[in-house]
Steps between C-alpha positions, in 0.01 A plus 500: 500500500803545284533464135815331353616317193612129500859610455471733806327234698776245428768752610307555825467125556871458447571771748263354755658150453843655565369672816341173623835313434673763709266442795499129470879495491524732792265272696698194420829648607354657809291232669802329661834598615813315614704587817780347689443418859783747614405800291223762486257402205437735214122474459368615159210742490192296426131582563275214385179709493661773290653259251192284474268809454741640223506168315121474527460848363728434212321176422156676500626760251650222281175305501289809412722601209530148362121461522444828316763401236338156454152648467634745240677222312185290489266781402693754291483437118802564278507517125757253355507529123143453396405310817389631844630299800514534870847547653489169674416329183786668324734386778383147467515497125844650494621217729349238269644661191852526651495128588404428143762740367771315683403176329490664163836658565643157560331362186611783268867441600494134394690391196291314241739196528756416770708192521468319837812389683588147439486269799845423652448128454389533141830389347588530130167393357288752694246671268473870567156633613359837430247714676258694275262777594131397452357847422522787259787715634376817317153462662661466836700823440186691388306367813789610727485851347121518528512404867785750572302779340185402703693498826659839411154648418361382840803626687474840339127526582585397855772753527261787387235372749737467787627856459184676426181343625425582862285305754393584854671344803337534843811590704 
């Protein structure tokens, strides 16, 4: 058993993924070779059993660390403002709020009244049309700020959790 933080676990996972990528690339470039009929072939070093065993070992480590990380995310409780939430709930909620924030950002940038382009075939007697917002612009700006602060609070709580709280990994 080894104790680690989420931040450390993610760094190890990144390193393991890079190692796996190395072995997968090595395998893909070494499983065949090309040679002309009138020359001595240059056969790359390749041992299927070694490569397969190495990739399998890396995959096992990745699975164990991801499982421990997921288990920690599902069970650990983090204080966000005056509410206690699990890490996975915070991640889900942040994704939801970020999506809402994008819409509010678009809405807060709208002008209250915008003249629509006249149709090309409208001629001299075309009546201009205007597009109006159908909401309270100040309310949208306040809601955007409220959601931004909520996301920031969640992110800060996660950052502290990821850097300080340890969990056990069976590696």
